[in-house]
C-alpha atoms as one frame of an Amber mdcrd trajectory, in Angstrom:
protein
   0.937 -23.152  23.077  -1.215 -20.726  25.019  -2.567 -17.440  23.749  -2.340
 -14.934  26.554  -4.676 -12.292  27.964  -5.565  -9.044  26.201  -2.550  -7.037
  25.164  -1.491  -4.794  28.015  -2.169  -1.105  27.346   0.877   1.058  26.976
   1.427   3.970  29.272   2.468   7.267  27.758   4.043  10.314  29.370   3.363
  13.825  28.078   6.487  15.906  28.585   5.621  18.914  30.706   8.954  20.686
  30.357  11.664  20.625  27.699  15.180  19.469  28.322  17.388  22.236  29.632
  18.597  24.262  26.648  20.756  27.389  27.034  18.719  29.438  24.567  15.437
  28.450  26.181  16.504  28.689  29.803  15.216  32.250  30.213  11.697  31.344
  29.127   9.074  29.445  31.130   8.291  25.946  29.884   5.276  25.768  27.619
   2.538  23.345  28.619   0.023  21.366  26.646  -2.744  23.278  28.402  -1.368
  26.588  27.106  -1.188  25.201  23.600  -4.711  23.811  23.843  -6.029  27.212
  24.972  -4.465  28.888  21.930  -5.932  26.241  19.655  -9.401  26.678  21.125
  -9.218  30.410  20.407  -8.486  29.680  16.755 -11.184  26.998  16.456 -13.787
  29.465  17.783 -16.078  26.806  19.162 -15.503  24.139  16.494 -15.009  20.691
  18.056 -11.328  19.914  18.652 -11.646  16.176  17.977 -13.494  16.668  14.711
 -11.121  19.264  13.312  -7.722  18.143  14.561  -7.897  14.464  15.545  -7.627
  12.040  12.634  -8.701   8.393  12.613  -6.969   5.432  10.974  -8.901   2.634
   9.275  -8.588   0.722  12.546 -10.323   3.593  14.327  -7.129   4.674  16.097
  -6.937   8.328  17.045  -4.052  10.415  15.718  -3.618  13.561  17.790  -2.140
  16.789  16.408   0.487  17.072  19.163   2.422  14.615  21.277   5.036  14.994
  23.951   8.177  12.925  24.254   7.917   9.556  25.997  10.903   9.991  28.273
  11.137   6.410  29.544  10.581   4.616  26.225  12.926   1.782  25.297  14.038
   0.977  21.735  12.285  -1.978  20.123  14.798  -4.769  19.640  15.179  -5.630
  15.981  17.936  -5.282  13.428  21.353  -5.125  15.089  22.325  -1.506  15.812
  24.177   0.088  12.915  23.491  -2.857  10.612  22.035  -1.984   7.197  19.002
  -3.806   5.957  19.376  -6.081   2.948  18.691  -4.400  -0.415  16.619  -7.014
  -2.223  15.872  -6.900  -5.956  13.102  -8.862  -7.648  13.989 -11.675 -10.071
  10.692 -11.963 -11.917  11.374 -11.965 -15.667   9.530 -14.981 -17.164  12.572
 -15.720 -19.373  15.155 -17.188 -16.971  18.212 -16.008 -18.936  16.896 -12.431
 -18.982  16.088 -12.726 -15.274  19.648 -13.858 -14.646  21.115 -10.907 -16.546
  19.097  -8.480 -14.427  20.007 -10.268 -11.200  23.720 -10.131 -11.968  23.473
  -6.461 -12.921  21.682  -5.708  -9.641  24.286  -7.548  -7.578  27.124  -5.792
  -9.384  25.563  -2.416  -8.626  24.733  -2.511  -4.957  21.960  -5.026  -4.308
  22.726  -7.411  -1.467  19.818  -9.778  -1.967  17.518 -11.319  -4.551  13.822
 -12.197  -4.370  13.065 -15.187  -6.578   9.498 -14.444  -7.641   7.746 -17.393
  -9.259   4.680 -17.186 -11.461   1.550 -17.396  -9.337   3.291 -16.192  -6.175
   1.639 -13.686  -3.859   4.094 -11.038  -5.079   4.197 -12.034  -8.748   2.026
  -9.119  -9.983   1.481 -10.753 -13.412   5.108 -11.816 -13.924   7.388 -14.457
 -12.503   9.826 -17.268 -13.121   8.606 -20.664 -14.306   8.644 -23.095 -11.390
  10.948 -25.580 -13.108  14.380 -26.944 -12.250  15.848 -25.658 -15.526  14.443
 -22.146 -15.036  15.824 -21.964 -11.512  19.291 -23.071 -12.627  19.398 -20.567
 -15.484  18.090 -17.683 -13.347  20.807 -18.268 -10.727  23.701 -18.968 -13.095
  26.907 -17.312 -11.819  25.137 -16.142  -8.656  27.402 -17.150  -5.780  24.921
 -18.286  -3.184  27.671 -18.747  -0.596  28.936 -15.157  -0.945  26.593 -13.608
   1.593  23.809 -12.943  -0.905  20.434 -12.757   0.789  17.965 -14.924  -1.170
  14.236 -14.790  -0.570  11.833 -17.150  -2.291   8.367 -15.910  -3.253   7.075
 -19.315  -4.285   4.390 -20.614  -6.569   1.477 -22.331  -4.768   3.301 -25.680
  -4.679   6.278 -24.293  -2.769   7.582 -27.707  -1.672   8.817 -28.499  -5.179
  10.473 -25.091  -5.496  12.348 -25.577  -2.238  13.436 -29.080  -3.223  14.796
 -27.833  -6.551  16.630 -24.923  -4.962  18.206 -27.196  -2.343  19.300 -29.593
  -5.088  20.828 -26.703  -7.054  22.855 -25.688  -3.999  24.159 -29.240  -3.544
  25.042 -29.615  -7.234  27.083 -26.438  -6.999  29.164 -27.930  -4.207  27.956
 -25.271  -1.775  27.508 -26.079   1.883  23.823 -25.385   2.733  24.869 -23.641
   5.931  26.903 -21.143   3.903  23.790 -19.842   2.164  21.270 -17.273   3.375
  18.031 -18.553   1.844  14.545 -17.840   3.130  12.450 -20.523   1.462   9.105
 -18.788   1.883   6.871 -21.751   2.745   3.397 -20.306   3.230   0.653 -22.856
   2.527  -1.960 -20.819   4.417  -1.128 -17.727   2.394  -1.234 -19.695  -0.860
  -4.714 -20.962  -0.003  -5.900 -17.453   0.873  -4.503 -16.045  -2.377  -5.729
 -18.752  -4.712  -9.075 -19.668  -3.215  -8.270 -22.877  -1.438  -5.987 -25.867
  -1.404  -5.786 -29.419  -2.664  -5.669 -30.612   0.940  -7.060 -29.469   4.299
  -4.690 -27.951   6.844  -4.800 -31.130   8.929  -3.009 -32.916   6.067  -0.926
 -29.986   4.881   0.611 -29.308   8.298   2.553 -32.619   8.531   3.807 -32.134
   4.956   4.829 -28.570   5.811   6.709 -29.811   8.848   8.396 -32.623   6.903
   9.617 -30.287   4.152  11.127 -27.841   6.644  12.640 -30.610   8.742  14.272
 -32.077   5.637  15.853 -28.752   4.711  17.074 -28.371   8.292  18.657 -31.812
   8.229  20.455 -30.887   5.015  22.067 -27.997   6.866  20.117 -24.994   5.629
  19.805 -22.332   8.303  16.459 -20.885   7.301  14.192 -19.299   8.204  11.880
 -21.433   6.110   8.235 -20.435   6.689   6.808 -16.982   6.058   3.721 -15.296
   7.456   2.979 -12.921   4.592   0.993  -9.836   5.566   1.041  -8.578   1.962
  -2.096 -10.619   1.328  -4.091  -8.452   3.692  -2.499  -5.189   2.582  -2.972
  -5.975  -1.119  -6.624  -6.732  -0.413  -7.164  -3.297   1.142  -7.011  -4.331
   4.786  -5.956  -2.245   7.757  -2.648  -2.237   9.614  -4.079  -4.095  12.604
  -5.656  -6.694  10.306  -2.328  -7.240   8.540  -0.533  -7.678  11.857  -3.197
  -9.974  13.300  -3.262 -12.180  10.212   0.541 -12.469  10.110   0.623 -13.272
  13.807  -2.100 -15.932  13.500  -0.409 -17.588  10.526   2.946 -17.677  12.294
   1.360 -19.188  15.388  -0.220 -21.871  13.177   3.211 -22.642  11.755   4.742
 -22.804  15.233   2.077 -25.294  16.276   2.670 -27.413  13.175   6.417 -27.520
  13.797   5.904 -28.319  17.469   3.452 -31.096  16.580   6.123 -32.576  14.331
   8.379 -33.141  17.314  10.386 -29.931  17.399  10.758 -27.565  20.282   9.173
 -24.129  20.235  12.601 -22.605  20.659  13.799 -24.326  17.483  10.546 -23.666
  15.662  10.658 -19.894  16.117  14.021 -19.788  14.311  12.368 -21.425  11.308
   9.731 -18.716  10.742   9.793 -15.103   9.629   7.454 -12.280   8.607   6.861
 -10.201   5.501   4.863  -6.959   5.622   3.922  -4.265   3.127   5.323  -0.781
   3.569   3.317   2.106   2.149   3.438   5.875   1.919   1.753   6.434   5.277
   5.113   6.907   6.915   4.198   7.059  10.589   1.695   4.210  10.464   4.214
   2.044   8.621   6.940   2.742  11.180   4.493   1.941  13.961   3.325  -1.242
  12.221   6.827  -2.692  11.920   7.610  -1.791  15.534   4.299  -3.256  16.709
   4.982  -6.568  14.970   8.098  -7.130  17.039   6.282  -6.272  20.265   3.414
  -8.595  19.372   5.715 -11.456  18.486   7.569 -10.973  21.758   4.202 -11.354
  23.518   3.614 -14.656  21.698   7.087 -15.875  22.637   6.433 -15.032  26.268
   3.148 -16.958  26.108   5.187 -19.912  24.858   7.513 -19.633  27.835  10.374
 -18.327  25.688  12.720 -15.409  26.195  11.847 -13.053  23.298  14.257 -12.878
  20.381  13.795 -10.520  17.407  12.268 -12.263  14.381  13.419 -11.669  10.818
  11.075  -9.143   9.198  11.096  -8.506   5.451   9.342  -5.583   3.779   8.047
  -4.890   0.303   6.788  -1.514  -0.882   3.041  -1.680  -1.279   1.357  -2.839
  -4.460  -1.945  -1.166  -3.652  -0.398   2.333  -3.659   1.082   1.930  -7.156
  -0.443   3.913 -10.021  -0.310   3.599 -13.786  -0.861   7.310 -14.292   1.996
   9.697 -13.576   4.056   6.657 -12.511   7.044   8.813 -11.543   5.126   9.644
  -8.355   5.565   5.969  -7.480   9.233   6.808  -6.877   8.195   9.222  -4.134
   5.774   6.749  -2.616   8.435   4.048  -2.609  10.994   6.368  -1.023   8.647
   7.174   1.851   7.855   3.479   2.261  11.531   2.521   2.391  12.261   5.231
   4.955   9.377   3.976   7.083  10.274   0.285   6.831  13.945   1.009   7.471
  13.263   3.180  10.507  10.723   0.604  11.670  13.467  -2.024  11.783  12.948
  -4.139   8.639  15.774  -6.623   8.014  15.307  -6.720   4.237  13.437  -4.416
   1.872  12.239  -4.952  -1.686  11.173  -1.928  -3.725   8.603  -2.492  -6.461
   9.943  -0.674  -9.563   7.927   2.433 -10.366   6.582   1.080 -13.678   5.446
  -2.327 -12.414   1.740  -1.487 -12.655   2.252  -0.825 -16.389   4.262  -3.913
 -17.265   7.556  -5.661 -16.633  10.046  -2.965 -15.559  13.131  -2.231 -17.641
  16.658  -1.788 -16.325  16.165   1.920 -15.637  13.169   1.275 -13.362  15.069
  -1.495 -11.604  18.043   0.830 -11.095  15.801   3.459  -9.509  14.362   0.819
  -7.169  17.849  -0.266  -6.158  19.314   3.220  -5.846  16.417   4.426  -3.716
  17.671   2.123  -0.993  21.361   2.711  -1.632  21.001   6.463  -1.234  18.961
   6.142   1.951  21.525   3.760   3.422  24.822   5.167   2.161  24.052   8.892
   2.005  21.229   9.379   4.504  22.649   6.740   6.897  19.189   5.666   8.015
  20.436   2.394   9.472  23.004   3.974  11.778  20.626   4.346  14.729  18.574
   1.484  16.117  14.867   2.310  16.398  15.328   6.094  16.048  11.618   6.735
  16.599  11.733   5.337  20.143  10.455   7.988  22.523   8.585   9.915  19.867
   5.169  10.451  21.408   3.247  10.030  18.187   5.057   6.877  17.078   4.940
   5.311  20.520   1.216   6.034  20.764   0.513   4.552  17.341   2.668   1.520
  18.098   0.815   0.868  21.346  -2.603   1.372  19.788  -1.738  -0.972  16.924
  -0.524  -3.578  19.389  -3.833  -3.465  21.239  -6.005  -3.491  18.118  -3.998
  -6.238  16.396  -3.934  -8.409  19.515  -7.715  -8.208  19.770  -8.054  -9.183
  16.096  -5.555 -11.997  16.608  -7.478 -13.363  19.568 -10.678 -13.338  17.497
  -8.918 -15.413  14.838  -7.673 -17.791  17.521 -11.176 -18.181  18.962 -12.360
 -19.143  15.481  -9.859 -22.001  15.498  -6.774 -20.331  14.071  -5.807 -18.765
  10.759  -6.944 -21.605   8.480 -10.304 -22.011  10.206 -10.902 -18.246  10.199
 -10.248 -18.173   6.446 -12.595 -21.112   5.894 -15.286 -19.272   7.863 -14.717
 -16.119   5.781 -14.030 -14.218   8.996 -10.828 -12.562   7.826 -12.105 -11.878
   4.306 -15.258 -10.117   5.509 -13.351  -7.877   7.882 -10.860  -6.957   5.186
 -13.663  -6.315   2.687 -15.275  -3.827   5.054 -12.056  -1.809   5.310 -11.455
  -2.118   1.574 -14.852  -0.584   0.901 -14.003   2.305   3.221 -10.682   2.869
   1.461 -12.218   2.839  -2.010 -14.928   5.237  -0.865 -12.277   7.597   0.523
 -10.345   7.433  -2.751 -13.521   8.010  -4.769 -14.240  11.113  -2.686 -10.585
  12.148  -3.001 -10.247  12.176   0.757  -7.303   9.819   0.259  -5.550  11.606
  -2.585  -3.506   9.805  -5.226  -1.243  12.459  -6.672  -1.150  12.322 -10.450
  -4.284  10.166 -10.577  -7.162  11.455  -8.470  -5.465  14.817  -7.945  -3.295
  16.934 -10.255  -3.674  14.708 -13.331  -1.774  15.422 -16.533  -3.624  14.342
 -19.655  -0.503  15.010 -21.711   1.855  13.042 -19.490   4.701  11.315 -21.365
   4.641   7.553 -21.585   7.224   5.431 -19.788   8.942   2.379 -21.178   8.430
  -1.169 -19.968   9.684  -4.406 -21.445   7.587  -5.952 -24.185   6.934  -9.131
 -22.279   3.497 -10.681 -22.014   1.970 -11.142 -18.592   2.130 -14.706 -17.320
  -1.257 -16.409 -17.319  -2.313 -17.660 -13.899  -2.326 -21.449 -13.922  -5.499
 -23.035 -12.608  -5.183 -24.826  -9.304  -7.141 -27.892  -8.318  -8.985 -26.974
  -5.145 -10.572 -29.519  -2.840 -10.797 -27.283   0.213 -12.353 -24.009  -0.883
 -11.537 -20.670   0.729 -12.850 -17.313  -0.484  -9.732 -15.726  -2.021  -8.388
 -12.412  -0.833  -8.410 -10.070  -3.856  -5.444  -7.982  -4.944  -6.259  -4.353
  -5.664  -4.664  -1.041  -6.482  -6.487   1.960  -5.099  -6.020   3.958  -8.303
  -7.897   1.489 -10.516 -11.327   3.250 -10.550  -9.768   6.497 -11.822  -7.489
   4.598 -14.204 -10.484   2.904 -15.805 -11.935   6.324 -16.598  -8.628   7.519
 -18.019  -8.434   4.348 -20.121 -11.894   5.078 -21.546 -10.689   8.565 -22.456
  -7.611   7.124 -24.165  -9.753   4.722 -26.186 -11.936   7.595 -27.364  -8.846
   9.619 -28.259  -7.408   6.697 -30.252 -10.722   6.232 -32.047 -11.692   9.850
 -32.767  -8.615  11.986 -32.196 -10.291  13.846 -29.336 -10.976  13.197 -25.662
 -14.263  13.778 -23.847 -14.448  17.500 -23.075 -16.034  19.733 -20.502 -16.492
  23.431 -21.212 -15.774  25.607 -18.186 -18.532  28.215 -18.177 -16.726  30.849
 -16.123 -19.010  33.580 -14.785 -17.881  36.989 -13.574 -14.318  38.200 -13.129
 -11.246  35.939 -12.800 -11.258  36.630  -9.066 -14.781  35.160  -8.986 -14.225
  31.984 -10.969 -10.512  31.052 -10.841 -10.662  28.938  -7.670 -13.585  26.812
  -8.817 -12.414  26.673 -12.430  -9.094  25.275 -11.204 -10.941  22.776  -9.031
 -13.200  21.728 -11.926 -10.262  21.243 -14.294  -8.492  19.042 -11.754 -11.720
  17.162 -11.020 -12.765  16.324 -14.574  -9.296  15.600 -15.899  -8.837  13.010
 -13.132 -11.415  11.080 -15.154  -9.795  11.822 -18.509 -12.276  14.569 -19.440
 -10.375  17.490 -20.946 -11.324  20.848 -19.437 -11.672  23.736 -21.910 -10.792
  26.906 -20.020 -11.218  30.585 -20.780 -11.005  34.052 -19.228 -14.735  34.552
 -18.782 -17.283  36.164 -21.074 -18.779  39.579 -21.639 -22.209  38.140 -22.435
 -24.265  34.993 -22.507 -24.120  34.905 -26.305 -20.325  34.979 -26.203 -20.324
  32.072 -23.740 -22.641  29.975 -25.929 -20.541  30.695 -29.000 -17.433  29.526
 -27.149 -19.253  26.387 -26.004 -20.200  25.481 -29.565 -16.691  26.188 -30.832
 -15.201  23.873 -28.179 -17.177  20.836 -29.335 -17.830  19.907 -25.699 -21.015
  18.102 -24.695 -20.499  18.902 -21.041 -20.404  22.342 -19.439 -19.501  23.225
 -15.853 -20.482  26.537 -14.296 -17.638  28.050 -12.264 -17.854  31.127 -10.081
 -18.440  32.418  -6.553 -21.557  31.834  -4.478 -22.633  35.459  -4.979 -22.393
  35.175  -8.749 -24.218  31.846  -8.689 -27.107  33.439  -6.813 -27.473  36.119
  -9.509 -26.448  34.432 -12.745 -26.190  30.642 -12.494 -29.814  29.729 -13.256
 -29.959  31.852 -16.411 -26.551  30.600 -17.558 -27.609  26.999 -16.987 -30.751
  27.493 -19.081 -28.703  28.996 -21.898 -26.157  26.188 -21.828 -28.860  23.539
 -21.668 -30.627  25.187 -24.570 -27.406  24.931 -26.570 -27.395  21.155 -26.073
 -24.920  20.833 -23.173 -25.242  18.703 -20.085 -24.745  21.262 -17.328 -22.782
  20.799 -14.105 -21.854  23.266 -11.391 -18.635  23.480  -9.360 -19.431  23.910
  -5.674 -22.097  22.943  -3.197 -25.462  24.370  -4.307 -26.907  24.866  -0.834
 -30.335  26.543  -0.903 -29.999  27.173  -4.651 -30.201  23.477  -5.523 -33.949
  23.322  -6.420 -33.763  26.395  -8.665 -30.530  25.252 -10.315 -31.864  21.765
 -10.921 -35.004  23.216 -12.462 -32.823  25.440 -14.656 -31.073  22.394 -16.064
 -28.085  21.655 -13.809 -27.734  17.880 -13.785 -24.851  17.499 -11.329 -22.764
  19.249  -8.700 -19.066  18.648  -8.150 -17.378  19.720  -4.950 -14.706  18.659
  -2.469 -15.889  15.455  -0.811 -18.388  14.396  -3.466 -18.109  10.927  -5.024
 -15.792  11.871  -7.875 -15.719   8.407  -9.405 -19.519   8.222  -9.599 -19.764
  11.755 -11.011 -17.084  11.104 -13.627 -18.684   7.826 -14.663 -21.955   9.672
 -15.131 -20.162  12.307 -17.203 -18.602   9.620 -19.419 -22.011   8.012 -19.876
 -23.482  11.361 -20.961 -20.707  11.840 -23.503 -21.108   8.298 -24.815 -24.891
   8.683 -25.149 -24.604  12.003 -26.966 -27.134  13.630 -24.617
C-alpha cells in the first residue's frame, strides 16, 4: 500500500451573480466587493480578519460570507433517500434489564442496537459483562435476522466477544449472512484507551486478521474492524486530528488484512469508521463529508475504484453536561442533524442524563425520538448530501481534507498508527488542542449553556437509574502506550458547583457574593447581570438589590446578606468617582472585594483600596471562581 502525495487543494468558486429569479430580475446583481465595502464602512478601520473571520482548533479560517460552489458534486455516501440506522445503546450492567430496554427500543422505532461492554471506548462507566451468559440474556428475543443493525462496542479483549456473539447466532439457527453485525474489532483503539496492550502490534495483527477471517468463513458479512475517532474527540482533539487518526488506524487494519493473504478490495469491505458528532453543526457536517473524500483518496492510492465506507456516528461525550442536562437534548439534536446531513449510516444518541448516571427509560425515549422526528417529520434523509455546493461547507470540507491528510502523513512517517501512539506523537498533539479547548471554556469563549453561562442554582434534579458504575477492570500491559484521556468540557465548572452543593448540604447555605450596586439601575444593571451569571456558574449565589442611597445602607445590606464576598457593579463613570471609596468601606466591613469590568487605568487605585479581583468577559472564570471559593473556605 502506498500513501500518496499531499492532498490536492480544492478549488472554490464565488458566485458573482444569483440565479435568475423573477422578483430579482429588475435589480443588478450584488457582488462580494460591494458587500465588503459596506462591511468596511461599519468596521471603521477595525481589521476585517480579526473581527469577522473565525478560526477552528485546526487553524482553519471560517469566513463570514461564502458564495455557492456551482460545480460541486455530492459526496457519495448513504444511498439517496435511505434513512440512517437509529441505534440505541444496550449498556445496562444487568443483562435482563438491558434486554428489556433493547426490546422496548426496537418496539418503538429503533432500527439498531449498540452492544456496549464494560471497559469499551463508549462505555462511559456502564456496560454489559463480557460473558457468554450476559450476551445471551441481553439479546433474548432479539431477532438478529430481522434486519436489526447490531454494532459491538467491545471490551478490550474483543476477540472473545466476537466469538461468543458468533456462537450465539449459530445456536439460534440463524444464517450468519442474514445478520447485520459490525463486530467492532479495534485493537489499536483499545491500546490507546487503556494505556497499552498485552502484545505488540506485530503479534496482534496476525491474531486480528485470523479472527476476522474466521468470521468471514462462517458467513458473516461484516464489516468487522472499526477505526474509532471517538478516542480523539473524547480526549479533546480537533476535527483534523480525529480524521487523521481514524484514517491511520484503518490503513493499519488494511495492511494487516492484506498481509494475511487477502486482497485490498476484500479488506476494505471488512472495515468501517466511527466518529463523534457534536454541536458545532457545520464543522461536524464537513468532518463526515471529509472522511469519505479522504478514504476515497486512500482507495485510489491502493489502486481501487472508491466505494463509500460505512460510517457510524455517536453524539459527543465531551459536550455533555451534568448541570442543566436538558440542554443536552438540544446539543444532541444539532449533532444528529449534522451527522445525518453529513452522510452517517448509523447514529447513536447519548441519552441526555448519561453524565449523571445510567439513563432511565424516559431519557432513552428522548434519545430515540430525537432521531425519529428528524427522519420521519423533518425528512432529513430524503436528499443525498444536501450541503453540496454550499460555499461554507465545501470550504470547510476541503480545508479539513488538507489538514487531516497532512496529519495522517505525519503519522505514517512515524511508522503508522501504533508506532505514533508508542512515540506519544498523537497524544501530545491532542493534549495541545485539549489545553486550548479547556482554556477557551474557562474564559467562557466556548460557552456551555446552563453550566458556564446562564446557570440555574435552583435547577430541578433529573432521575437516573440507581445502578452503580462498573469498575474498570485492570488490564495486564506489556507494551505501554500513554492513554488518551476521556474528558467532558464542563467538568471544571461542575467541580465548583459540586463544592457549592456540599457546602449547602453541610450548612444549609451556599457561598454568596453580595452585589454592591452603585448608582442608578441604568448604571449597574448590565454589570450586575453579568456578575450574577459569572459567580453562579461557580455555584456562588449572587445577592442582588436595587442600589443604595448611601454607603452605610450598602454596608448594612452586606452584613444582613451573610456574604463574605462583595462585587462592585456599575458603569465606568461611576467607578471613577465612587468605586475606591466603596471598596474601602466593603473591605472594612470584612468582605473580600471584587469588581465587575476591566479596571483599565483605575487598577492601581482600586487595588490599593482593597479590590482583590476583577471579573470581565474573557477573564479566566474558572481560576477566579476557584479563588473565590478558597476565600469563602478560609473565612477571609
